C-alpha positions as CSV (number, residue, x, y, z in Angstrom):
1,M,49.5,3.3,55.5
2,A,52.4,1.8,57.4
3,G,51.3,-0.8,59.8
4,Q,48.0,-1.6,58.1
5,H,47.4,-5.3,57.4
6,S,47.1,-6.3,53.8
7,S,43.8,-8.1,54.3
8,T,42.1,-4.7,55.0
9,Q,43.0,-3.4,51.6
10,R,40.2,-3.2,49.1
11,H,40.2,-2.7,45.4
12,G,37.5,-1.9,42.9
13,G,35.7,-4.8,41.2
14,K,36.2,-5.6,37.5
15,A,33.8,-3.7,35.3
16,I,31.4,-6.1,33.6
17,D,30.2,-5.5,30.1
18,L,26.4,-5.0,29.6
19,E,26.2,-8.0,27.2
20,E,28.2,-10.2,29.6
21,S,25.8,-9.3,32.5
22,K,22.9,-10.3,30.3
23,L,24.6,-13.5,29.4
24,R,25.2,-14.3,33.1
25,R,21.6,-13.8,34.0
26,R,20.2,-15.8,31.0
27,P,20.9,-19.4,32.4
28,L,19.0,-18.5,35.5
29,R,16.0,-17.4,33.5
30,I,16.2,-20.6,31.3
31,A,16.3,-22.7,34.5
32,A,13.3,-21.0,35.9
33,E,11.3,-21.4,32.7
34,H,12.3,-25.0,31.9
35,I,12.6,-26.7,35.3
36,R,13.0,-30.2,33.9
37,W,15.8,-29.5,31.4
38,D,19.3,-30.6,31.9
39,S,22.3,-28.3,31.4
40,R,22.9,-29.4,27.8
41,M,19.4,-28.4,26.7
42,A,19.7,-25.1,28.5
43,Y,23.1,-24.6,26.8
44,R,21.6,-25.2,23.4
45,L,19.0,-22.5,24.0
46,L,21.6,-20.2,25.4
47,R,23.8,-20.4,22.3
48,E,21.1,-18.9,20.2
49,G,22.2,-15.3,19.6
50,W,25.5,-15.4,21.5
51,M,28.9,-16.8,21.0
52,V,29.3,-19.0,24.1
53,N,32.1,-21.2,25.3
54,H,30.9,-24.8,26.1
55,K,32.5,-24.5,29.6
């Protein structure tokens, strides 16, 4: 691969755990269901059932 620019190189993405993918989609569902809630209220609901970092 001599002469090939480094920006053309690709690597596989990081494998995402099934539980993590569910956790990533959950805030979007909470926002769709409870439009007027702020992020703190959504976080309180999100914490139920999962160990979630406050950030």
